[in-house]
MIMAR-115409 format. One record per residue (C-alpha): residue in three letters; z, x, y. Coordinates in steps of 0.02 Angstrom, whole numbers, plus 50000, padded with zeros to 5 digits. Example, Ala and Ser with C-alpha at 12.3 -4.5 7.8 and 13.67 -1.06 7.14 Angstrom:
<pts>
   residu      up    east   north
      ALA   50390   50615   49775
      SER   50357   50684   49947
</pts>
This chain:
<pts>
   residu      up    east   north
      MET   46198   49303   45607
      LYS   46339   49321   45482
      LYS   46428   49439   45605
      LYS   46423   49310   45744
      LEU   46489   49177   45629
      LEU   46630   49294   45577
      GLU   46681   49330   45758
      LYS   46677   49147   45797
      GLY   46787   49115   45649
      ILE   46914   49243   45707
      TRP   46925   49166   45880
      THR   46943   48996   45805
      ALA   47083   49058   45692
      CYS   47172   49140   45839
      LEU   47156   48983   45940
      ALA   47224   48880   45800
      ALA   47367   49002   45773
      GLY   47407   49004   45959
      MET   47407   48817   45965
      ALA   47519   48814   45814
      VAL   47641   48935   45894
      GLY   47634   48842   46059
      VAL   47664   48678   45970
      HIS   47810   48757   45876
      PHE   47885   48829   46038
      CYS   47861   48668   46133
      ALA   47934   48570   45991
      ALA   48083   48683   45997
      ALA   48087   48683   46188
      ALA   48275   48685   46181
      VAL   48279   48862   46109
      LEU   48214   49031   46170
      PRO   48086   49130   46068
      ASP   48138   49271   45954
      GLY   48132   49448   46023
      LEU   48209   49409   46193
      ARG   48366   49511   46226
      VAL   48489   49549   46366
      GLY   48568   49717   46338
      GLU   48605   49721   46151
      GLN   48626   49532   46141
      GLU   48486   49433   46054
      LEU   48439   49274   46147
      GLY   48308   49209   46025
      GLY   48349   49041   45950
      LEU   48478   49001   46084
      SER   48469   48852   46199
      ARG   48451   48883   46383
      GLU   48635   48843   46413
      GLU   48688   48959   46272
      ALA   48576   49096   46339
      ASP   48650   49079   46514
      GLN   48825   49097   46441
      LYS   48774   49256   46349
      ILE   48700   49327   46508
      GLU   48860   49287   46606
      GLU   48961   49378   46473
      TYR   48843   49525   46488
      VAL   48867   49534   46677
      ASN   49056   49519   46661
      ASN   49057   49666   46541
      LEU   48959   49779   46658
      PRO   49060   49929   46719
      ASP   49162   49902   46877
      GLN   49063   50024   46981
      LYS   49122   50101   47145
      ILE   49027   50043   47299
      SER   49020   50166   47445
      ILE   48960   50107   47615
      GLN   48921   50237   47748
      VAL   48966   50182   47926
      GLY   48919   50319   48047
      ASP   49022   50471   47996
      GLN   49147   50367   47897
      THR   49138   50298   47719
      LEU   49206   50131   47658
      GLU   49242   50112   47471
      THR   49268   49961   47357
      THR   49212   49905   47182
      SER   49082   49785   47117
      LYS   49206   49668   47035
      ALA   49320   49668   47186
      MET   49171   49605   47284
      GLY   49137   49462   47160
      LEU   48989   49532   47062
      PHE   48880   49393   46990
      TRP   48712   49362   46903
      SER   48591   49335   47046
      ASN   48415   49312   46969
      ARG   48448   49158   46863
      ASP   48262   49115   46867
      ALA   48222   49267   46757
      VAL   48233   49162   46598
      ASP   48117   49031   46671
      GLU   47990   49166   46711
      VAL   47991   49227   46531
      VAL   47970   49051   46463
      SER   47829   49011   46584
      GLY   47737   49167   46526
      LEU   47742   49102   46348
      THR   47695   48922   46384
      GLU   47579   48927   46534
      GLY   47405   48997   46561
      ASN   47257   48997   46440
      LEU   47288   48980   46256
      LEU   47236   49156   46210
      ARG   47350   49235   46341
      ARG   47498   49134   46278
      TYR   47460   49182   46098
      MET   47454   49366   46140
      ALA   47616   49358   46242
      GLN   47708   49271   46102
      THR   47639   49393   45974
      ASP   47696   49542   46079
      LEU   47868   49465   46099
      LYS   47888   49446   45910
      GLN   47825   49618   45869
      GLU   47902   49722   46009
      GLY   48037   49613   46085
      ALA   48077   49602   46271
      GLN   48228   49650   46378
      LEU   48275   49519   46506
      GLN   48292   49602   46676
      VAL   48459   49540   46741
      GLU   48496   49571   46925
      THR   48669   49565   47002
      ALA   48739   49546   47177
      VAL   48907   49543   47264
      ASP   48981   49386   47338
      GLN   48925   49373   47519
      ALA   49087   49296   47581
      ALA   49193   49430   47496
      MET   49087   49573   47561
      THR   49081   49498   47737
      ALA   49270   49486   47742
      PHE   49287   49665   47679
      LEU   49166   49737   47807
      THR   49239   49637   47951
      GLU   49413   49701   47915
      GLN   49365   49881   47882
      CYS   49245   49899   48029
      SER   49357   49821   48160
      GLY   49435   49989   48199
      MET   49268   50078   48202
      GLU   49177   49962   48319
      GLY   49192   49973   48506
      GLY   49096   49993   48665
      PRO   49040   50162   48728
      LYS   49166   50272   48818
      ASN   49115   50369   48972
      ALA   49158   50551   48989
      SER   49289   50590   49123
      ILE   49329   50746   49221
      THR   49482   50816   49308
      ARG   49521   50978   49397
      GLN   49675   51067   49333
      ASN   49736   51238   49390
      GLY   49569   51276   49470
      GLU   49468   51229   49316
      PHE   49372   51073   49266
      VAL   49428   50983   49108
      ILE   49308   50857   49031
      THR   49357   50718   48911
      PRO   49202   50693   48802
      SER   49103   50533   48801
      GLU   49087   50424   48646
      LYS   48946   50313   48587
      GLY   48977   50130   48563
      VAL   48962   50068   48383
      THR   48921   49892   48324
      VAL   48904   49851   48138
      ASP   48781   49714   48089
      ILE   48885   49634   47950
      GLU   48749   49519   47883
      ALA   48620   49658   47872
      THR   48748   49773   47790
      VAL   48789   49644   47655
      GLN   48603   49632   47618
      ALA   48589   49822   47605
      VAL   48735   49826   47481
      ASN   48657   49690   47373
      GLU   48491   49781   47369
      ALA   48581   49935   47305
      VAL   48681   49834   47176
      ALA   48523   49746   47115
      ALA   48446   49914   47075
      GLY   48574   49936   46937
      LEU   48754   49977   46901
      ASP   48725   50124   46785
      GLU   48803   50236   46918
      PRO   48906   50216   47077
      VAL   48820   50115   47214
      THR   48791   50185   47388
      ALA   48726   50095   47542
      GLU   48704   50129   47727
      ALA   48783   50007   47850
      ALA   48669   49931   47981
      VAL   48742   50012   48137
      THR   48687   49992   48317
      GLU   48740   50131   48437
      ALA   48756   50114   48626
      GLU   48750   50266   48740
      PRO   48886   50284   48874
      GLU   48832   50280   49057
      ILE   48920   50446   49093
      THR   48898   50577   48959
      THR   48984   50743   48930
      GLU   48821   50831   48968
      MET   48807   50747   49138
      LEU   48981   50801   49194
      SER   48953   50977   49129
      THR   48838   51007   49278
      ILE   48986   50996   49399
      LYS   49029   51177   49432
      ASP   48969   51233   49606
      VAL   49049   51209   49777
      LEU   48925   51107   49879
      GLY   49033   51090   50034
      THR   49215   51111   50089
      TYR   49314   51080   50249
      THR   49494   51100   50305
      THR   49591   51027   50453
      ASP   49767   51063   50512
      PHE   49911   50942   50540
      SER   50050   51068   50568
      SER   50134   50976   50713
      SER   50117   50800   50642
      SER   50271   50695   50611
      SER   50340   50686   50434
      ALA   50278   50506   50420
      ARG   50101   50554   50468
      ALA   50105   50703   50350
      LYS   50158   50586   50209
      ASN   50013   50469   50248
      LEU   49892   50615   50232
      GLU   49970   50665   50067
      VAL   49963   50487   49999
      GLY   49786   50458   50059
      SER   49717   50623   49993
      ALA   49784   50580   49820
      LYS   49688   50415   49826
      LEU   49525   50504   49868
      ASN   49550   50651   49750
      GLY   49453   50653   49587
      HIS   49317   50528   49629
      VAL   49154   50557   49535
      LEU   48994   50492   49613
      MET   48843   50474   49500
      PRO   48671   50494   49581
      GLY   48645   50354   49706
      GLU   48826   50295   49706
      THR   48919   50268   49870
      LEU   49103   50298   49910
      SER   49194   50200   50046
      GLY   49344   50285   50125
      TYR   49420   50119   50175
      GLU   49404   50044   50001
      CYS   49487   50196   49923
      LEU   49631   50202   50048
      GLN   49675   50018   50080
      PRO   49785   49920   50087
      PHE   49884   50005   50223
      THR   50057   49945   50173
      ARG   50224   50022   50132
      ALA   50202   49960   49953
      ASN   50046   50068   49942
      GLY   50144   50221   49998
      TYR   50107   50226   50185
      GLU   50228   50248   50331
      PRO   50215   50197   50515
      ALA   50137   50337   50619
      ALA   50036   50356   50778
      SER   49864   50277   50790
      TYR   49742   50216   50923
      GLU   49745   50033   50970
      ASN   49671   49950   51125
      GLY   49659   50115   51217
      GLN   49838   50168   51183
      VAL   49931   50268   51053
      VAL   50043   50155   50949
      ASP   50132   50166   50783
      SER   50049   50075   50638
      ILE   50071   50084   50450
      GLY   49950   50214   50384
      GLY   49933   50306   50549
      GLY   49841   50469   50521
      VAL   49716   50413   50389
      CYS   49570   50449   50507
      GLN   49604   50633   50482
      LEU   49564   50601   50298
      SER   49397   50518   50338
      THR   49357   50650   50469
      THR   49390   50794   50350
      MET   49289   50709   50213
      TYR   49148   50679   50338
      ASN   49137   50864   50377
      MET   49141   50905   50191
      ALA   48995   50785   50168
      LEU   48901   50869   50310
      GLU   48923   51039   50229
      ALA   48865   50970   50060
      GLU   48721   50879   50148
      LEU   48766   50714   50066
      GLU   48691   50555   50135
      ILE   48802   50477   50269
      THR   48784   50290   50243
      GLN   48910   50237   50377
      ARG   49010   50330   50509
      GLN   49085   50283   50678
      ASN   49177   50391   50804
      HIS   49351   50356   50872
      SER   49374   50256   51032
      MET   49463   50407   51108
      ILE   49446   50592   51075
      VAL   49540   50678   50934
      THR   49580   50862   50936
      TYR   49582   50917   50755
      VAL   49391   50930   50759
      ASP   49262   50955   50896
      PRO   49188   50801   50980
      SER   49062   50706   50872
      ARG   49130   50783   50712
      ASP   49257   50643   50685
      ALA   49247   50485   50578
      ALA   49360   50336   50610
      ILE   49430   50204   50493
      ALA   49484   50038   50568
      GLY   49495   49881   50463
      THR   49326   49845   50386
      TYR   49220   49871   50542
      LYS   49243   50059   50553
      ASP   49223   50154   50391
      LEU   49156   50315   50317
      LYS   49034   50290   50173
      ILE   48949   50436   50087
      THR   48812   50427   49954
      ASN   48771   50553   49819
      ASN   48590   50600   49853
      TYR   48588   50735   49718
      SER   48509   50707   49547
      THR   48672   50755   49460
      PRO   48853   50694   49478
      ILE   48970   50759   49613
      TYR   49160   50774   49610
      ILE   49271   50757   49764
      GLU   49432   50855   49774
      ALA   49560   50815   49909
      TYR   49735   50885   49935
      THR   49863   50940   50063
      SER   49948   51109   50059
      GLY   50048   51202   50192
      ARG   50013   51068   50323
      LYS   49827   51085   50296
      LEU   49708   50952   50227
      THR   49560   51008   50121
      PHE   49411   50915   50048
      THR   49288   51000   49929
      CYS   49130   50930   49850
      TYR   49078   51003   49681
      GLY   48914   50978   49590
      GLN   48757   51072   49540
      GLU   48688   51178   49681
      THR   48501   51163   49704
      ARG   48481   51228   49883
      PRO   48406   51402   49907
      GLU   48529   51544   49936
      ASN   48436   51603   50091
      ARG   48457   51434   50176
      GLU   48608   51397   50286
      VAL   48664   51245   50385
      GLU   48763   51241   50547
      TYR   48830   51092   50646
      ILE   48844   51109   50835
      SER   48949   50994   50945
      GLU   48879   50976   51121
      THR   48983   50897   51261
      LEU   48870   50806   51384
      SER   48997   50742   51511
      ARG   49182   50718   51544
      ILE   49279   50579   51631
      ASP   49449   50615   51708
      PRO   49578   50487   51654
      GLY   49650   50474   51830
      ALA   49829   50456   51888
      PRO   49958   50406   51759
      ILE   50026   50230   51746
      GLU   50211   50206   51782
      ARG   50304   50053   51722
      VAL   50480   50010   51777
      ASN   50602   49990   51634
      ASN   50766   49921   51698
      SER   50855   49975   51539
      LEU   50832   50157   51589
      ALA   50951   50247   51702
      PRO   50894   50262   51883
      GLY   50790   50417   51906
      THR   50735   50427   51723
      ARG   50551   50457   51688
      ARG   50492   50447   51506
      LYS   50318   50477   51435
      VAL   50258   50332   51327
      SER   50078   50382   51292
      SER   49974   50535   51328
      GLY   49814   50522   51427
      HIS   49643   50565   51358
      VAL   49491   50636   51444
      GLY   49335   50531   51419
      ILE   49192   50625   51337
      LYS   49010   50595   51294
      SER   48949   50713   51158
      ARG   48821   50735   51021
      LEU   48806   50828   50857
      TRP   48661   50938   50804
      LYS   48615   50996   50629
      VAL   48533   51167   50630
      VAL   48449   51239   50475
      LYS   48412   51423   50459
      VAL   48312   51515   50326
      ASP   48340   51702   50315
      GLY   48435   51687   50479
      VAL   48289   51606   50572
      GLU   48307   51429   50637
      THR   48183   51312   50554
      GLU   48254   51140   50595
      ARG   48361   51062   50730
      THR   48405   50878   50706
      LEU   48508   50765   50820
      LEU   48629   50670   50707
      HIS   48717   50555   50832
      THR   48780   50535   51010
      ASP   48957   50472   51040
      THR   49060   50407   51186
      TYR   49249   50427   51192
      ASN   49346   50322   51317
      ALA   49462   50397   51447
      SER   49641   50334   51449
      LYS   49782   50361   51572
      SER   49951   50432   51529
      VAL   50086   50300   51529
      TYR   50265   50330   51588
      GLU   50418   50219   51595
      VAL   50533   50247   51743
      GLY   50706   50186   51781
      PRO   50740   50073   51931
      ALA   50754   50151   52103
      ALA   50925   50226   52141
      PRO   51029   50121   52262
      ALA   51052   50187   52437
      GLN   51207   50297   52450
      THR   51331   50276   52595
      PRO   51419   50437   52648
      PRO   51608   50429   52627
      VAL   51712   50393   52783
      THR   51812   50543   52844
      GLU   51955   50554   52966
      THR   51910   50631   53132
      VAL   52014   50685   53280
      PRO   51981   50560   53419
      GLN   51880   50627   53562
      THR   51850   50791   53470
      THR   51688   50785   53371
      ALA   51571   50644   53323
      PRO   51531   50610   53141
      ALA   51382   50704   53074
      GLU   51221   50608   53090
      THR   51149   50555   52924
      GLN   50971   50509   52881
      ALA   50934   50349   52782
      PRO   50867   50378   52606
      GLN   50676   50385   52596
      PRO   50570   50365   52436
      SER   50478   50521   52373
      GLU   50311   50539   52277
      GLY   50322   50553   52089
      VAL   50206   50646   51974
      GLY   50026   50600   52000
      GLY   50065   50489   52150
      GLY   50181   50371   52057
      PRO   50335   50296   52140
      GLY   50471   50424   52165
      ILE   50655   50400   52139
      GLY   50731   50546   52233
      LEU   50805   50547   52409
      THR   50777   50679   52544
      GLY   50908   50747   52662
      PRO   50899   50819   52838
      SER   50779   50955   52876
      GLY   50830   51118   52797
      SER   50944   51040   52664
      GLY   50859   50981   52505
      GLY   50689   51061   52514
      GLY   50598   50918   52599
      GLY   50552   50816   52441
      THR   50462   50838   52273
      GLN   50327   50969   52264
      PRO   50159   50930   52181
      GLY   50167   50949   51993
      GLN   50356   50934   51989
      GLU   50450   50789   51915
      ALA   50625   50840   51969
      GLN   50716   50713   52077
      THR   50820   50752   52235
      VAL   50968   50667   52321
      PRO   51017   50667   52507
      THR   51125   50807   52576
      ALA   51293   50744   52642
      PRO   51392   50814   52791
      GLN   51495   50968   52762
      SER   51653   50873   52727
      THR   51574   50751   52601
      LEU   51531   50763   52416
      THR   51359   50715   52348
      ALA   51316   50637   52179
      PRO   51206   50744   52065
      ALA   51025   50691   52047
      PRO   50985   50603   51881
      ALA   50892   50718   51764
      GLU   50719   50664   51701
      THR   50717   50643   51511
      ALA   50570   50647   51392
      ALA   50591   50520   51253
      PRO   50504   50543   51086
      SER   50318   50502   51104
      PRO   50170   50493   50985
      ALA   50111   50659   50918
      GLU   50020   50760   51050
      GLU   49859   50850   51012
      ALA   49813   51024   51065
      PRO   49641   51064   51138
      SER   49495   51055   51018
      GLY   49504   51177   50877
      THR   49694   51172   50863
      VAL   49789   51043   50769
      THR   49962   51037   50838
      GLY   49999   50853   50830
      ALA   49837   50792   50760
      LYS   49824   50616   50828
      PRO   49833   50491   50690
      PRO   49708   50355   50648
      GLU   49606   50257   50768
      ALA   49596   50082   50830
      ASP   49454   50034   50943
      SER   49476   49974   51121
      SER   49440   49794   51073
      PRO   49579   49698   50983
      ALA   49564   49751   50803
      PRO   49667   49830   50664
      ALA   49741   49997   50716
      ALA   49649   50148   50652
      GLY   49730   50308   50598
      GLN   49690   50452   50712
</pts>
């Protein structure tokens, strides 16, 4: 019983003491309890305002620590004071006071007793000024940030050269300031380090992707050895515009979009092309040999042919149905990369030859081969040439304006062989090429010639009888311009296949004028039979009114 009374007395004494301390602390609410320190500075007995001042002095006297911020593979450096270091947890004092004055009486008594006996270190936290750090990061990271950069590839001296890709970098300034402050709040006893909040963006075309371009998937060459210098220049200019194109899987290339506009400012010259069934000069003439050569390259590489049209008339630098015309926007060659890796297109002219090569990653079996067979189904003769009188020409002159073309219907087969044995035969397309007549300009008919008058002895001999001039047949049944003389003098007219002109034979005592020689004026480049490219006909233009197309 005495023991219980003793314990009760102790509790009562503690309660009374706690109440006394609490009353004392509350009475002196303007001062902090003894034992509370910040660093080596005693805060006990100070008012709240005085304590705050002491804490500010403490923070100002902290070492000016270096702050290092890692941004990717680069490091930014500054100092705590340069970034406006300040006391950030100003509620720390309030938390200490509330622990001494709030809660049950016994807990408060024990907290105050511990504070007196052991003391307490106020945990001061610091931070950098957000505006100062934001300005610093914005300035320093401006040169580091940027969108991703795609890898690029060129072919130099027979080798591929790749410019590496780069990731895009974006720094989250707000999140980085927060990361710095978290590191600073942990203490300034040693230099502060923090990681910037960086977002990386991958490029669409990486170095690894382009590294797969190494194998020849298909190549094709055509000849333009007898083309005019203007047409040859157009092929050189156009091949440069198509050279170096990279197609990612699923991407499509348009020949027209790469080559246009067909203007002198874009490097092109006037050269022969097809238009409305005739061969005429147009700026960019010849570009269809570019699309045709690229088409055959695409066939060899087995790329997807998205769009292709044949010429309105036959060309001779490839077999029938192996051509591809470009005319305005309604005739175009479009090829699509149907491989799972990128492809690279190389195009160039050298020694009057045009070459296209497709590079990529070969996936087709070595024992598999592909052949393309041109089959001619029918031919249409162009018929007799057209002759047009040109009064500005000398009488008897005959000049070729445009060459004729045989009409052809043909088709192209794709044949696949494995180990030399045919396994597939696919009809790709059937084409019709219009026939066109040769066109000549001829001079006006020569005026009738009157034999000169000669003196004769009266009643001796009569003047020789002369025959009136008669028109002769020209080449292919066209109007002739020669004159025939009496039988046995002049050969009796023009022979089939000859274009020479004749004049009448005068009597023995007269002189005759020489026959006008037939001249051949410059004409659009002629083409040799299929398989030879002597004057490869330039770009095409269809028979309906439309932009001229390069043969």
